[in-house]
FIVEXBA-359598 format. One record per residue: x, y, z of N, C-alpha, C in turn; residue in one letter. Coordinates in steps of 0.1 Angstrom, whole numbers, plus 5000, padded with zeros to 4 digits. Atoms other than C-alpha are relative to their C-alpha. Example, Ala and Ser with C-alpha at 12.3 -4.5 7.8 and 13.67 -1.06 7.14 Angstrom:
<nodes>
+------+------+------+------+------+------+------+------+------+------+
!  n_u !  n_v !  n_w ! ca_u ! ca_v ! ca_w !  c_u !  c_v !  c_w ! type !
+------+------+------+------+------+------+------+------+------+------+
! 5009 ! 4988 ! 5000 ! 5123 ! 4955 ! 5078 ! 5009 ! 5012 ! 5000 !    a !
! 4991 ! 4989 ! 5000 ! 5137 ! 4989 ! 5071 ! 4992 ! 5011 ! 5008 !    s !
+------+------+------+------+------+------+------+------+------+------+
</nodes>
This chain:
<nodes>
+------+------+------+------+------+------+------+------+------+------+
!  n_u !  n_v !  n_w ! ca_u ! ca_v ! ca_w !  c_u !  c_v !  c_w ! type !
+------+------+------+------+------+------+------+------+------+------+
! 5000 ! 4991 ! 5008 ! 5797 ! 5361 ! 9408 ! 5004 ! 4994 ! 4987 !    q !
! 4997 ! 5003 ! 5016 ! 5812 ! 5347 ! 9377 ! 4989 ! 4990 ! 5001 !    v !
! 5013 ! 5015 ! 5004 ! 5785 ! 5315 ! 9379 ! 4987 ! 5011 ! 4994 !    i !
! 5011 ! 4991 ! 5008 ! 5759 ! 5346 ! 9377 ! 5003 ! 5006 ! 4992 !    a !
! 4997 ! 4989 ! 5006 ! 5775 ! 5367 ! 9357 ! 4999 ! 4985 ! 4982 !    a !
! 5005 ! 5010 ! 5013 ! 5773 ! 5333 ! 9330 ! 4988 ! 4997 ! 5001 !    l !
! 5016 ! 5003 ! 5003 ! 5739 ! 5322 ! 9335 ! 4993 ! 5014 ! 4995 !    g !
! 5008 ! 4986 ! 5002 ! 5729 ! 5365 ! 9329 ! 5002 ! 5001 ! 4986 !    v !
! 5001 ! 4997 ! 5014 ! 5748 ! 5357 ! 9296 ! 4993 ! 4989 ! 4994 !    m !
! 5005 ! 5012 ! 5006 ! 5736 ! 5323 ! 9289 ! 4987 ! 5001 ! 4995 !    e !
! 5012 ! 4996 ! 5010 ! 5703 ! 5336 ! 9286 ! 5000 ! 5009 ! 4992 !    d !
! 5001 ! 4984 ! 5009 ! 5710 ! 5368 ! 9269 ! 5004 ! 4991 ! 4987 !    e !
! 4994 ! 5006 ! 5015 ! 5729 ! 5346 ! 9238 ! 4991 ! 4992 ! 4999 !    l !
! 5006 ! 5012 ! 5003 ! 5708 ! 5315 ! 9240 ! 5009 ! 4986 ! 4998 !    g !
! 4989 ! 5015 ! 5004 ! 5738 ! 5290 ! 9243 ! 5010 ! 5002 ! 5010 !    g !
! 4991 ! 4999 ! 4991 ! 5771 ! 5289 ! 9256 ! 5005 ! 5015 ! 5002 !    p !
! 4993 ! 4981 ! 5002 ! 5793 ! 5322 ! 9262 ! 5013 ! 5001 ! 5003 !    v !
! 4986 ! 4990 ! 5000 ! 5826 ! 5332 ! 9253 ! 5010 ! 5006 ! 5015 !    p !
! 4993 ! 4992 ! 4986 ! 5850 ! 5340 ! 9281 ! 5000 ! 5016 ! 5002 !    l !
! 5002 ! 4989 ! 4999 ! 5851 ! 5375 ! 9272 ! 4987 ! 5005 ! 5001 !    d !
! 5014 ! 4998 ! 5001 ! 5815 ! 5375 ! 9271 ! 4998 ! 5005 ! 5016 !    e !
! 5003 ! 4998 ! 4988 ! 5815 ! 5368 ! 9310 ! 5004 ! 5011 ! 5007 !    i !
! 4992 ! 4989 ! 4995 ! 5843 ! 5393 ! 9318 ! 4990 ! 5012 ! 5000 !    v !
! 5008 ! 4985 ! 5003 ! 5817 ! 5420 ! 9300 ! 4993 ! 5000 ! 5008 !    f !
! 5009 ! 5002 ! 4985 ! 5791 ! 5407 ! 9324 ! 5001 ! 5007 ! 5014 !    s !
! 4988 ! 4994 ! 4982 ! 5810 ! 5409 ! 9356 ! 4999 ! 5016 ! 4999 !    l !
! 4999 ! 4984 ! 4997 ! 5815 ! 5446 ! 9347 ! 4990 ! 5009 ! 4997 !    r !
! 5015 ! 4994 ! 5002 ! 5784 ! 5459 ! 9333 ! 4990 ! 4998 ! 5008 !    i !
! 5012 ! 5004 ! 4993 ! 5761 ! 5438 ! 9352 ! 5002 ! 5002 ! 5015 !    d !
! 4998 ! 5000 ! 4988 ! 5779 ! 5437 ! 9385 ! 5012 ! 5004 ! 5007 !    f !
! 4990 ! 4995 ! 4993 ! 5804 ! 5458 ! 9388 ! 5012 ! 5001 ! 5005 !    d !
! 4985 ! 5009 ! 4990 ! 5835 ! 5437 ! 9394 ! 5011 ! 5001 ! 4989 !    i !
! 4988 ! 4998 ! 5011 ! 5868 ! 5442 ! 9373 ! 5005 ! 4989 ! 5002 !    r !
! 4989 ! 5012 ! 4999 ! 5885 ! 5407 ! 9371 ! 5007 ! 4996 ! 4982 !    k !
! 4993 ! 5002 ! 5011 ! 5908 ! 5396 ! 9341 ! 4997 ! 4989 ! 4995 !    s !
! 5000 ! 5010 ! 5007 ! 5903 ! 5370 ! 9317 ! 5001 ! 4985 ! 5008 !    e !
! 4993 ! 5013 ! 4994 ! 5929 ! 5350 ! 9336 ! 4993 ! 4999 ! 5014 !    a !
! 5006 ! 5002 ! 4985 ! 5909 ! 5352 ! 9371 ! 4989 ! 4991 ! 4991 !    e !
! 5016 ! 5009 ! 5003 ! 5877 ! 5343 ! 9354 ! 5002 ! 4985 ! 4997 !    v !
! 4999 ! 5013 ! 5009 ! 5891 ! 5315 ! 9333 ! 5005 ! 4990 ! 5016 !    l !
! 4998 ! 5008 ! 4989 ! 5906 ! 5302 ! 9369 ! 4988 ! 4995 ! 5009 !    e !
! 5013 ! 5005 ! 4995 ! 5873 ! 5305 ! 9386 ! 4991 ! 4994 ! 4992 !    i !
! 5009 ! 5011 ! 5010 ! 5858 ! 5286 ! 9356 ! 5003 ! 4987 ! 5000 !    l !
! 4994 ! 5014 ! 4992 ! 5880 ! 5256 ! 9360 ! 4998 ! 4997 ! 5014 !    k !
! 5006 ! 5005 ! 4988 ! 5874 ! 5253 ! 9396 ! 4984 ! 4997 ! 4999 !    s !
! 5019 ! 5000 ! 4999 ! 5834 ! 5256 ! 9390 ! 4998 ! 4987 ! 4993 !    s !
! 4998 ! 5012 ! 5003 ! 5844 ! 5229 ! 9365 ! 5004 ! 4989 ! 5006 !    k !
! 4996 ! 5008 ! 4992 ! 5857 ! 5209 ! 9389 ! 4989 ! 4996 ! 5006 !    e !
! 5012 ! 4993 ! 4990 ! 5828 ! 5219 ! 9408 ! 4988 ! 4989 ! 4996 !    l !
! 5008 ! 5004 ! 5011 ! 5806 ! 5202 ! 9380 ! 4985 ! 5014 ! 5002 !    q !
! 5009 ! 4987 ! 5004 ! 5789 ! 5239 ! 9381 ! 5002 ! 5002 ! 4986 !    l !
! 4999 ! 4995 ! 5016 ! 5800 ! 5244 ! 9346 ! 5002 ! 4993 ! 4989 !    v !
! 4995 ! 5004 ! 5006 ! 5808 ! 5231 ! 9315 ! 5007 ! 5006 ! 4986 !    r !
! 4991 ! 4993 ! 5009 ! 5833 ! 5240 ! 9286 ! 4998 ! 4990 ! 4987 !    k !
! 5002 ! 5005 ! 5016 ! 5825 ! 5233 ! 9250 ! 5006 ! 5007 ! 4988 !    d !
! 4995 ! 4991 ! 5008 ! 5838 ! 5246 ! 9219 ! 5002 ! 5011 ! 4998 !    s !
! 5011 ! 4983 ! 5001 ! 5817 ! 5275 ! 9217 ! 5000 ! 5009 ! 5014 !    n !
! 5001 ! 4990 ! 4988 ! 5819 ! 5289 ! 9252 ! 4997 ! 4987 ! 5014 !    g !
! 5005 ! 5009 ! 4991 ! 5809 ! 5278 ! 9288 ! 4980 ! 4999 ! 5002 !    w !
! 5013 ! 5001 ! 4998 ! 5777 ! 5268 ! 9298 ! 4995 ! 4993 ! 5013 !    t !
! 5006 ! 5002 ! 4989 ! 5758 ! 5262 ! 9333 ! 4998 ! 4984 ! 4993 !    l !
! 5007 ! 5010 ! 4997 ! 5750 ! 5226 ! 9345 ! 4987 ! 5003 ! 5009 !    t !
! 5014 ! 5002 ! 4989 ! 5715 ! 5218 ! 9364 ! 5005 ! 5008 ! 5016 !    a !
! 4997 ! 4991 ! 4989 ! 5735 ! 5225 ! 9397 ! 5003 ! 5012 ! 5001 !    e !
! 4998 ! 4987 ! 4999 ! 5749 ! 5255 ! 9385 ! 4993 ! 5014 ! 4997 !    g !
! 5009 ! 4996 ! 5000 ! 5719 ! 5270 ! 9375 ! 4995 ! 5001 ! 5010 !    g !
! 5009 ! 4996 ! 4985 ! 5704 ! 5264 ! 9409 ! 5010 ! 5013 ! 5010 !    k !
! 4993 ! 4993 ! 4995 ! 5736 ! 5282 ! 9422 ! 4999 ! 5018 ! 4997 !    v !
! 5004 ! 4988 ! 5008 ! 5730 ! 5311 ! 9397 ! 4985 ! 5005 ! 5007 !    c !
! 5017 ! 4993 ! 4996 ! 5692 ! 5317 ! 9405 ! 5005 ! 5003 ! 5015 !    d !
! 5004 ! 4992 ! 4990 ! 5696 ! 5316 ! 9441 ! 5013 ! 5011 ! 5007 !    d !
! 4993 ! 4988 ! 4996 ! 5728 ! 5340 ! 9442 ! 4993 ! 5012 ! 4993 !    y !
! 5011 ! 4985 ! 5000 ! 5703 ! 5366 ! 9421 ! 4988 ! 5003 ! 5006 !    l !
! 5017 ! 4997 ! 4991 ! 5671 ! 5362 ! 9441 ! 5009 ! 5005 ! 5015 !    n !
! 4995 ! 4997 ! 4985 ! 5695 ! 5363 ! 9477 ! 5006 ! 5018 ! 4994 !    k !
! 4995 ! 4989 ! 5007 ! 5711 ! 5396 ! 9457 ! 4995 ! 5012 ! 4993 !    n !
! 5007 ! 4986 ! 5007 ! 5690 ! 5416 ! 9436 ! 4983 ! 4994 ! 4999 !    f !
! 5013 ! 5001 ! 5001 ! 5653 ! 5398 ! 9444 ! 4997 ! 4993 ! 4990 !    g !
! 5004 ! 5007 ! 5007 ! 5632 ! 5380 ! 9425 ! 4998 ! 5008 ! 4986 !    k !
! 4999 ! 4998 ! 5017 ! 5637 ! 5383 ! 9387 ! 4988 ! 4997 ! 4991 !    i !
! 5012 ! 5003 ! 5012 ! 5605 ! 5388 ! 9366 ! 5007 ! 4996 ! 4983 !    e !
! 4993 ! 5002 ! 5013 ! 5612 ! 5371 ! 9334 ! 4985 ! 5003 ! 4988 !    i !
+------+------+------+------+------+------+------+------+------+------+
</nodes>
């Protein structure tokens, strides 16, 4: 769900996503309430799995993370029209 929220916000912002925007997307788009500390721990674990990257501007998905995001969104919300 955190990977999916990152993907949604990355598409919306067109680049790296700050932590607070990921928390916001979880709450608004997925009705999930997690603290910044909880989300940060998940992101750190995801970084070790090479699903996300961190730079000075925020978080982005890797190619593999993008696949995980798309699979989750398609499975849980059906095909998304762009």
